[in-house]
Steps between C-alpha positions, in 0.01 A plus 500: 500500500654169387312520169642847438855395588489195273340700219766770526780240515372331183456837329852612598664172392303501174592856408863453611550188286329653197716811527814286525400308187429820306835642614714192437349331195426627153138460391463151353823373656513156660769388747516129583522434873447123493555387141193350336283575804509858636585832337476864595340694217374852441153480351228765482152355533225741402234236566393303803605141573623326185461837322118489515347839408827614345474859382213582737703671774224735615262206542762312702568805718127532566463128576800499737381810685146362522624165634707678765200706610265200496747289698527772762124558524388135496797330668292399805268299273770255393788545745496389858690666782771236486873540458501300175230718345678820605821378335315402182319833488829688540656300216201570276484873571877547461507306173207682343642836607844415359370424154256792512786741566685368193191534282446859611870599472595321180190356334645150547624267773864395530533121501834330559470150645519250216478122534538217250387143555642290219341633183238701695582865562286648779396865450721750684370647825607715796483524880150656495367220278657244735341657807156507336522139381632373832218679685227363272631142503550495877156655556343217298709235679427640848128520427498147361659361816284713728190368320626141538569565868148634553347205316705262715390666824134492391523124443635437852 
């Protein structure tokens, strides 16, 4: 139940923020929030991360749907019945679903979070992207520390 609640919360927040951006900004517009660091923008990304597979919307819809199905079917093979894994799974499902809805509705994903670090301009992203990335990074970190913990207990 927790996975579903987190997934729905991410999906709702993602769709709400994207709708607000589409309603308040003109396509291509950028509004500085913290000068030289953070902007709100309205960008349409018809590719995946960093615009990979741009122009291949049907392929991306298929991949997203397939990943959702595979995650649901095989979740017990890589997720444990732990609170942390349930949270991560909810973040992942909600994020994938959020971007999938955009791809089906519009043929592109609304991105709006835009960061600059000196001369480096990070590609724009959204709430769904954030949820997916956070889930993947934390899954790797948690598994790394769990492996270290198991190795330490085996050496005792």
